[in-house]
C-alpha positions as CSV (number, residue, x, y, z in Angstrom):
1,M,-9.4,14.4,9.6
2,K,-13.0,14.2,10.7
3,K,-13.4,13.3,14.3
4,N,-14.8,9.8,14.9
5,L,-14.3,9.3,18.7
6,G,-17.0,10.2,21.2
7,G,-16.4,11.3,24.8
8,A,-17.0,7.8,26.3
9,D,-14.7,6.1,23.9
10,R,-12.0,8.7,24.6
11,S,-12.3,8.2,28.3
12,I,-12.1,4.5,28.1
13,R,-9.0,4.7,26.0
14,I,-7.3,7.1,28.5
15,L,-8.3,4.7,31.4
16,L,-6.9,1.7,29.5
17,A,-3.6,3.6,28.8
18,A,-3.3,4.4,32.5
19,V,-3.9,0.8,33.4
20,F,-1.3,-0.4,30.9
21,A,1.3,2.1,32.2
22,Y,0.7,1.0,35.7
23,L,1.1,-2.7,34.8
24,Y,4.3,-2.0,33.0
25,F,6.0,0.5,35.4
26,S,5.0,-1.5,38.5
27,G,6.7,-4.5,37.1
28,I,3.6,-6.7,36.9
29,I,4.0,-7.2,33.2
30,T,7.5,-7.0,31.8
31,G,9.5,-7.9,28.6
32,T,7.9,-7.9,25.2
33,W,4.3,-7.9,26.4
34,G,5.0,-4.9,28.6
35,L,6.5,-3.0,25.8
36,V,3.5,-3.9,23.6
37,L,1.1,-2.6,26.3
38,V,3.1,0.7,26.6
39,I,3.1,1.3,22.9
40,L,-0.6,0.4,22.7
41,G,-1.3,2.8,25.6
42,G,0.6,5.5,23.8
43,V,-1.5,5.0,20.7
44,F,-4.7,5.1,22.8
45,V,-3.6,8.5,24.4
46,L,-2.7,10.0,21.0
47,T,-5.9,8.9,19.3
48,S,-7.9,10.2,22.3
49,L,-6.2,13.6,22.2
50,I,-6.9,14.1,18.5
51,S,-10.3,12.4,18.6
52,F,-9.5,10.3,15.5
53,C,-8.9,6.6,15.2
54,P,-7.6,5.4,11.8
55,L,-9.0,1.9,12.3
56,Y,-12.4,3.3,13.0
57,A,-12.1,5.3,9.7
58,V,-11.2,2.1,7.8
59,F,-14.1,0.1,9.2
60,G,-16.6,3.0,9.0
61,V,-17.1,3.2,12.8
62,N,-18.1,6.6,14.3
63,T,-18.8,7.0,18.1
64,C,-18.8,10.8,17.9
65,P,-22.3,12.2,18.5
66,T,-23.8,13.8,15.4
67,K,-25.2,17.3,15.5
68,E,-28.7,17.7,14.0
69,V,-29.1,20.7,11.8
């Protein structure tokens, strides 16, 4: 897997995951929508940790800074 997530993108995903977790565990959003947010937050954390997003790969998006040789 080639990395395709940059630092800013990873930080935003972690922040969104934290917000989703807060909304769910504080009881602000419950039920099906709450579970969807928790699962989406988990995916955001996982993709941030491995610096790879499968959807970005499918659509050819790359936010990782390139190194000039």
